[in-house]
N, C-alpha and C positions, 0 to 999 in steps of 0.2 A: 543442563539440567539433563538429571540420569532418565533413560527411557528402558522400560521393561523389554526388552528386544526378544526374548524368549517367547514372550506372550503375542509377541506381534509373529513370531515365525510359527508358533502354533495356530494362530489364526490363519494365515497364508494357506497351510498346508490343509487344515480342515474346508476352508472354502475350496481349494482345488480339488480335495478329495469328494465333496459334495457336488462339484460341477462335473467331475469325471464320472461319477455314478448316475446323476442325474442331472443333463444339460441345462433342462428347463426350469431347474428347482427355485434360482434365486429370481429368476423372472416371474414366476410363479406366484413367489413368496412377495415381492415386491408389491404386487396388485392389490392384496387384500389379505385380511387373516380372517378366517373364520372357523376358530377352535370351538368344540362341540361342549369342553370342559373349562371350568374353571377350576384351578388348585388354591386351597390356603393351607400353607404349610409353616414350616419352622426355618427361620433364617441358616439353623445348622448346616456348615459346610457338606457335611458327611450326606445331606438327603439332597441330591440333585433330581428337581421333579421330572423334568423330561424323560431323563436317562432310565430311571426307575420304572418308569410304566411304558417305554419304549415307543416315545412320542416324538416328533420331530418340530422344528421350530414351526410356529404358527397352528399347532394343533390344540396346545394347551396354554391357556391365559394364567397367569401365576403373580400370585400375591404372598409374601413371605414375611413373617416379621419373629421376634423373640418368642418362642413357646406356641406357635399357631394359634394367638389369641384373635377373637373377634369381639371388638369393645362399642359400645353403643355409640361413643362420640370419639371414636377414630375416624376421621373423616377420610384418610388415607385408605383405610380397608372398605369403608363404604363406598367410595367412591368407584373402588374395582370392582365391588360387588354390581354396583348400579350400572356402570359401563359393559361390565359382562352380560348383565341380563336384559338391560333396555339396548344396547346397541349391538352386542353380538350375538346376542339372542342362544346363549348358551343354555344346554339342556341339562347338564350337571354339574352340581358343585360339591368339590371334594375338600371335606377339611380332614387334612393328614398330618396326624402327629408322630412322634416316634419315640420308641424305649431310649433310654440313657439322655434324655432330653436335659440340659444344663439348668434350663430355667425352671423345671419342673422340681429339679434336684434343690434348687436354692429355695423353693419354696417348701419345699417338704423340710428340710433342715434348718430353715430359717437363717439362709446364709445372705449376709449383705454384699449386693452386687455396685452400690452406687446408684447411678441415673436409671439401671434397669429395675429397680425395686419398686418404684411408683408404678412402672407398666404392670410387673408381676403380682401387684396388690390384687389385680382382678381375679390372678387364680388363687391367691391367699384364700378369697371367700369361698372358693371351691372347697379346698382344703378343711376349713372350719366348718363346711355344712357338712361334711361327710367323715370328720375327724374320727368320731366313736368306731365308724366301721374301718375306717382306715388303720386304725392303730390297735384293732383286734388281728388284726394280720401280725405275727410275729417275725415272719422272715423280711429283713429289710428290701432288699432285691423285688421282691412279690409285692409289697408296699409301694413301692416305687412306682412300679409297671402299673400298678393299679389307680394310682394318681396320675399318669400317662394317659390312660384308658378313658378316665372321668374328665378329663379335661377337652379332649376328643369330642366326647358327647356333648358335655355343655357348649363349647363353642358351635357344635352343630345346631343345637337350639337356639344359639345366639343369632346365629344365619338366618334362619326359619323365623324369628320373631323379628327381624328388621323390617320396615316400612317395606322396603324394596321387595323383598320376597313375598310379604303379604298381600302387596297389591298386583304382582305378577301372578300369584295363583286365584286374587279376584278376577282377575280378565282370562282367565283359564290359559294362561302361557304354562307351557310344560316345563318344569324344572323340579329336579332331583337332587335333594342333598344329602350327601353320605358322608359316613365316619369311619375313616380306616385308619391305622397305625402302621410304623414299617420300624421293622428290625433290622440295625445296623449290623447286628453280628451275622446274619446269613442275607441280607438283602431282600427279605421278601416282605410284601404288604401282608396284612389281615383285615379283613372287614371286621368291624365292631357290630354288626347287626344292629346299625341304625342306618335306616333309608328312609326318607320322608319325603313324600310328594304333594301333601296337603295339609291345610291346618288340623283336620280330622286325626291324623295320623301323626302329627307333632303332640297333641295333648295325650295321645296312647303313649307314644315314646317317652313322654316326660317323667312315665312309671316305669314302663316294662325296661327299658334300656339301660336304667341306671342300675337296676336290679340284677339285671345280666351281667353287668360287670363284674360284681361281686362274686357271682356262681360260677364265673368264666375260670378256668383252671391253668395254670402257668406251668 
């Protein structure tokens, strides 16, 4: 049986470096995790969650899937959100998309991918809802970027609409849901100016945040 020796070598080098710089790192890490953040991002290998925000293992709870979708019947994502909120008591949930997302591009171009098509049908609904405004944009790259941004904002709303978050807010648990986007070309994050801390802000954002996407320049 073949073994990926290079990856094991990389792992041992990484562990040795961690121990050298912080001898108690693994002892401390093994006792508990207490992240303040839940990251819901894309599975794209070019978007490594911990690295781009400069956080160590144990500081960021992570869920990733194709095109960073939050779907009402996805037990995997919902279980992660519930554990993060109720067990880990995270204070911030970050939905982070990225420009150049292959899932978004497939939806925009109506490209068939196979099994992923059923999953991405959840985003097709977003495209159809904003189709007129999207296709008023003549530049293809800008249109692509806008759908990447729209997708993030809608997924923020989906997080906020979950029973998990609604109940957390009802019991006055402090949770803020953020919408960000990452640019692979320069490695920088951008805040999409959607930041929701309660149901009142959610209703207001459903109008204002979507309008801001189409007035935002690229």
